[in-house]
Kinemage of the C-alpha trace (Angstrom):
@kinemage 1
@onewidth
@group {chain A} dominant
@subgroup {mainchain}
@vectorlist {calphas} color= white
{ca met a 1} P 3.495 14.717 -25.105
{ca ser a 2} L 2.477 14.893 -21.342
{ca asp a 3} L 2.859 17.903 -19.454
{ca ala a 4} L 3.263 15.804 -16.255
{ca leu a 5} L 6.260 16.645 -14.119
{ca pro a 6} L 8.940 13.711 -14.531
{ca leu a 7} L 8.791 11.329 -11.714
{ca thr a 8} L 11.290 11.709 -8.842
{ca lys a 9} L 11.877 10.004 -5.408
{ca ala a 10} L 10.761 13.084 -3.782
{ca ile a 11} L 7.616 12.932 -5.775
{ca met a 12} L 7.043 9.083 -5.295
{ca asp a 13} L 7.796 9.577 -1.662
{ca ser a 14} L 4.983 11.888 -1.339
{ca trp a 15} L 2.402 9.309 -2.709
{ca asn a 16} L 0.235 7.965 -0.190
{ca pro a 17} L -1.943 5.243 -2.397
{ca trp a 18} L -4.123 4.201 0.182
{ca asp a 19} L -5.609 7.539 0.892
{ca met a 20} L -7.519 7.035 -2.486
{ca ala a 21} L -9.363 3.972 -1.414
{ca glu a 22} L -12.049 5.790 0.547
{ca pro a 23} L -14.132 3.408 2.713
{ca ser a 24} L -17.016 5.961 2.835
{ca leu a 25} L -17.842 5.088 -0.889
{ca thr a 26} L -18.793 1.676 0.490
{ca thr a 27} L -21.102 3.270 2.790
{ca leu a 28} L -22.681 5.478 0.158
{ca ala a 29} L -23.537 2.976 -2.340
{ca thr a 30} L -25.019 0.777 0.568
{ca asp a 31} L -26.972 4.189 1.650
{ca ile a 32} L -28.086 4.790 -2.094
{ca arg a 33} L -29.426 1.016 -2.242
{ca glu a 34} L -31.271 1.360 1.064
{ca asn a 35} L -33.049 4.930 0.432
{ca ser a 36} L -34.013 3.584 -3.330
{ca val a 37} L -35.773 0.650 -2.085
{ca ala a 38} L -37.552 2.527 0.884
{ca ala a 39} L -38.460 5.063 -1.716
{ca his a 40} L -40.155 2.182 -4.129
{ca ser a 41} L -41.321 0.108 -1.157
{ca thr a 42} L -43.441 3.583 0.077
{ca val a 43} L -45.022 3.575 -3.255
{ca asp a 44} L -45.420 -0.151 -3.468
{ca gln a 45} L -47.160 -0.532 -0.037
{ca met a 46} L -49.911 2.326 -0.654
{ca pro a 47} L -53.135 0.288 -0.522
{ca ser a 48} L -54.998 0.007 -3.910
{ca thr a 49} L -58.141 0.583 -2.577
{ca ser a 50} L -57.067 4.366 -1.758
{ca trp a 51} L -55.183 4.884 -5.099
{ca gly a 52} L -55.297 2.959 -8.372
{ca gly a 53} L -55.660 3.207 -11.827
{ca gln a 54} L -53.164 4.815 -14.686
{ca ala a 55} L -51.804 7.232 -11.792
{ca arg a 56} L -50.967 4.417 -9.525
{ca asp a 57} L -49.249 2.507 -12.257
{ca ala a 58} L -47.425 5.546 -13.502
{ca ala a 59} L -46.161 5.797 -9.987
{ca asn a 60} L -45.220 2.584 -9.497
{ca trp a 61} L -43.546 2.398 -12.836
{ca arg a 62} L -41.296 5.354 -11.932
{ca ala a 63} L -40.442 4.342 -8.219
{ca ala a 64} L -39.381 0.909 -9.827
{ca asp a 65} L -37.132 3.267 -12.609
{ca gln a 66} L -35.977 4.999 -9.958
{ca ala a 67} L -35.029 2.419 -7.916
{ca ser a 68} L -33.440 0.502 -11.025
{ca trp a 69} L -31.327 3.877 -11.502
{ca ala a 70} L -30.144 4.303 -8.134
{ca lys a 71} L -29.250 0.502 -8.142
{ca lys a 72} L -27.022 1.458 -11.304
{ca val a 73} L -25.488 4.849 -9.699
{ca ala a 74} L -24.815 2.637 -6.437
{ca asp a 75} L -22.974 -0.177 -8.455
{ca gly a 76} L -20.923 2.781 -10.249
{ca val a 77} L -19.833 3.820 -6.874
{ca asp a 78} L -18.891 0.416 -5.899
{ca asp a 79} L -16.975 -0.073 -8.955
{ca leu a 80} L -15.195 3.229 -8.279
{ca gln a 81} L -14.127 1.877 -4.904
{ca val a 82} L -12.824 -1.219 -6.389
{ca ala a 83} L -10.861 0.844 -8.995
{ca leu a 84} L -9.596 2.860 -6.508
{ca thr a 85} L -8.345 0.070 -4.270
{ca glu a 86} L -6.840 -1.618 -7.108
{ca ala a 87} L -5.091 1.289 -8.025
{ca ala a 88} L -3.736 1.880 -4.710
{ca glu a 89} L -2.628 -1.835 -4.501
{ca ala a 90} L -0.617 -1.156 -7.619
{ca ile a 91} L 0.988 1.810 -6.831
{ca ser a 92} L 1.741 0.644 -3.361
{ca thr a 93} L 3.497 -2.267 -4.993
{ca ser a 94} L 5.577 -0.392 -7.231
{ca gln a 95} L 6.704 1.903 -4.571
{ca ala a 96} L 7.683 -1.142 -2.640
{ca val a 97} L 9.872 -2.615 -5.704
{ca val a 98} L 11.606 1.027 -6.500
{ca asn a 99} L 12.376 1.269 -2.673
{ca gly a 100} L 13.742 -2.258 -2.603
{ca ala a 101} L 15.733 -1.759 -5.830
{ca leu a 102} L 17.207 1.899 -4.060
{ca leu a 103} L 17.992 -0.706 -0.921
{ca ser a 104} L 19.603 -2.867 -3.045
{ca ala a 105} L 21.773 -0.239 -4.493
{ca thr a 106} L 22.374 1.333 -1.372
{ca leu a 107} L 23.894 -1.665 0.307
{ca gln a 108} L 26.473 -1.782 -2.829
{ca arg a 109} L 27.296 1.799 -1.940
{ca cys a 110} L 25.281 3.282 -4.925
{ca phe a 111} L 23.048 6.357 -3.649
{ca leu a 112} L 20.888 8.879 -5.413
{ca ile a 113} L 22.526 11.872 -5.982
{ca ser a 114} L 19.131 13.972 -5.390
{ca asp a 115} L 15.799 12.569 -4.528
{ca thr a 116} L 14.407 15.416 -6.829
{ca asp a 117} L 16.587 14.357 -9.671
{ca pro a 118} L 14.300 13.134 -12.582
{ca thr a 119} L 17.222 11.149 -13.839
{ca trp a 120} L 17.321 9.312 -10.999
{ca ala a 121} L 21.097 9.668 -11.140
{ca met a 122} L 23.410 7.911 -8.525
{ca arg a 123} L 27.049 7.871 -7.243
{ca tyr a 124} L 29.287 5.162 -5.742
{ca val a 125} L 30.566 5.998 -2.640
{ca pro a 126} L 33.564 3.519 -2.122
{ca lys a 127} L 34.741 2.450 1.158
{ca glu a 128} L 37.698 4.334 2.270
{ca asp a 129} L 40.031 1.108 2.206
{ca asp a 130} L 38.819 0.158 -1.228
{ca asp a 131} L 41.851 0.197 -3.558
{ca leu a 132} L 39.548 0.826 -6.888
{ca thr a 133} L 40.834 2.401 -10.075
{ca pro a 134} L 38.719 5.313 -11.384
{ca ala a 135} L 37.750 2.891 -14.073
{ca gln a 136} L 36.379 0.298 -11.569
{ca ile a 137} L 34.796 3.002 -9.816
{ca ala a 138} L 32.970 4.191 -13.092
{ca glu a 139} L 31.866 0.523 -13.672
């Protein structure tokens, strides 16, 4: 059983799904890639005449390993950005569907009793000139 609050119109209206998709994540992923390549290049471009042997091989291996790890981190950041964007699209679409259904109901003179009611109960408000019986109104 979830401890989440039941969804109400007021809660749904407070959602801003496009605030989830953070453009700076793409910049972060790019920066991680660029900095890891730069760090690897620094080690790789050192002249082998001034530094060689096992220490050089170990440094090259470590730089390549770190660059590979950084690429995986950057890919994860990109994946997070994609997931957030897809979630924002899904939430926004769901909000539009719900708001469309509520608009349709309103056009048929059915209104939410309260934006904070988790049952989303509605009431029918007949026109003043409607000659409806209570049974027809309930229907």
